N, C-alpha and C positions, 0 to 999 in steps of 0.2 A: 540472598536472592535478588537478581537485578532484572531490569527490563530494557529492552533493546528495540530498535527499529531499523529496517532497511526495505526498500522498495525495489521493484523491477529486477526480479532475479531472471526472468525469461529464459526458464529451463527449457531443455529439449532433449531430455535423456532418450526419448523414443523417436525423435526426429533430429539427429546430428546434422542433417543438411541446414537446418534453421540457425545458421551462424549469425553472430552479433558482430563480427569483425568490421562491417560496414560502418559501425557507429564509433570506431576508434581503437587505437592499439590496446587500449586497457581491456577490451573484450576479448583478446587472444586467450584461448584456454580459460574462459571465464568460469566454467562450471568448477574446475579445480580451484580456482581462486575463492569462489564462493565458499567452498568447503573448508579451505585452509583459513581463510580470514574469520569466517562465523566461529569455528571451533577453537580458534585461538582465544576468543574472549567470552563466548557463551558457555555456561556450564549446564549440566543435566537440569538443574532446578531453576533455571532462568527463563523468561518469556521473551519471544521476538515477535512483534508485529511486522507483518509484510503487506503495505498498502498498495497492492495491485501489480498487475502484469507478472504473475508467478509462472505461468507455463504457456509455451506457443500452441498447445494442444487445441484442436477444433472441437472435441467431443470430451465428455467427462470420462469415457471409457479410455481415450487416449491419454488423458491427463493424469490417470492414476500411477503410471510410471514416474512422473515428476513429483507427485504428491508422495509417493513411496520414497523417493530420494530425500525429500524434505524431512520426512518422518524418520528415516533410519539413518541417513548420513550427517543430519544437522543437529547438533545438540538443542535441549530445551524443549519447552512447549512453544508451538506456532500458532499465532492467530492471524488468518489470512483475510484479505479484502479484494474486492473486485478492481481489476483495472480495465483500460479500453481494449487490450489484446487478450483478455481471458474469455474467449469465445466458448470455452468449455463450461464456464460458470452456469449453474442451473439453480433450481430451488434448493433451499437449505436442506429439506428433506432427502432429495435425491443424493446431495452430496454427502450428507451424513451416513446414508445407507452405503454408498460407495466406499467410504472410509471404513465403517465397519466390516464390509466383505472383504477388504483388502488387509484387514488388521491393522490399519493405521490408528494409532492411539494419541499421538501428540499434537494433532492438528484440530483446530477449531475455526469457526468463522465469525467475522464481524460484519453484520449486515442488519441495519434497522434495529440494533440493539446496543447496549453498553456492556463493557467488560471492566471488572474490577481486578486490579492486579497490584499486589504490594502496597495496597492504601491508595492507588491512584484509580481514577476512573478513565476509560478511554472510549470514545465515540468516533463516528466518522462516516463518511460516504464516498464515493467514487469522484463526485464532483463532475466539472465539465469545463470546456474551453473558456479562458478568461477574456479572449478577444476574438470575436466571429471572423472579423476582416482578415486577420493575419493567420488563419488556420485553415488547413486542407483536411477535408473528411471524405469518407466513402460514401457515396450516395448523397442524397439530398437530406441533410440532418436539419431538423427543426430545433434551432438554438433555444428558443423560448420554451417550448415544450419540455426538452430535455433538462434545461436548467431548472425548471418548475418541479420537475419530478425528483431531482437531486435534491433540491431544497426540502421536499418533503421527507425524503429519507434522512436527510440531516437531522431535521427537527424530530423525527421518530427516534433517532439515536439519542439526541440530546434530551430527550424526555425521559429516557430510561436512566439518565445519570442521577446520583443522589442529590436531594435537594440541598442547596447551598454549597455545592462542592464546585470546584473550578476544574472541569474535565479538559484532558488533553484530547485533541481531535486530529484525525488522520485522514487525509485525501490522497487519491491518486493524482488527479490533476492539480496543479498549483493554483490555489485562488489569487496568488499575487505572483506576478512574473514580468520582468522587463518593461516596468512602467504601467502595466495594465492589472486591473484587480477586479474581481467579482463583488460589486457592491452589495448585492442581495445576500451572498454568503458572508461578507464581513459584518453586515448587520445582524445576522442570525448569531455570529460568533460573539459578538458585543452583548446580545440579549442573554446569552447563557454564561456570561462572565468567563469566556475563554481566553487564556493568556498564551498558549502554545500550541501550534499546528506543525504537523509534518507531511510532507508531500514528495511524489518522486516525478515520473513521467518523462522529464527532460533528460536527454543523454548528450554526451559530449560537450558539455559546458562545465569547464573546470576552474575558470578564473572568475568565479562569481562568489558571493558571501554565502558561507554555509547557514548563516541565519539572517534575516531581514525583519526588521521591526517596522510594523506600519499600524498607526492608531493604537498603540500599546500592546498589539498582538504580535508575537514572535513566530515567524514562519521558518521552519527549518527543512532544508533541502537535503533529502535522503535517498536519491537514486542510488543504486548499487555501485555503478561505475564512478560517480562523484566521490563515494565513500571508499573508494578502492576495495569494494567488497568486504568491508569490516563493519559489521552493524553498529549504529550509534547508540550509545547508553543514554537512557533518558534519566535524568537526574532532577 
């Protein structure tokens, strides 16, 4: 049994007008590519982490179609995290109830907790923009407040990890990108002896390293289009 990771599926089973073609040619017929690439390597007994931007849906009710696709069309157990486009994401109680009502059995969520799979411990949070000046947000975002909140969520998750373990950490936003980094997040990763992180969010960037090392921590880029829609195996 193996563990994989892939971010940013951006599914739109119920909203086909939400095309991703604007982000580059790799996104043409991307849902078919996701299914083919995923099932070519992931088996029924494997686990796949998806750190954010799962569905374009605006409500949980709308997201059920995409979650059902993930459940029935994609192999393995799936553990989902929240991304900046997951507006449908609500409380764990409501999401778990929706899964139960829809008969979805292979999906669970990583939020303020830790998950152990195949002897490995996985933690994470959505994270936030690494450089305020270079980002465009909707509305008046309070960068300090949001960053502080995500740090609390990251610590909550890491506190759930087994003592003396070296957990893998998943983010949606990159803590390190294009010369910028989130100092507060990096410091927390050092505190908990983290050596490997995985992130997505960025699209259309293909001539960049798959892995960057910063202060002895490896940061793995796992956006779906960068991976050509084939989940990356965590070794």
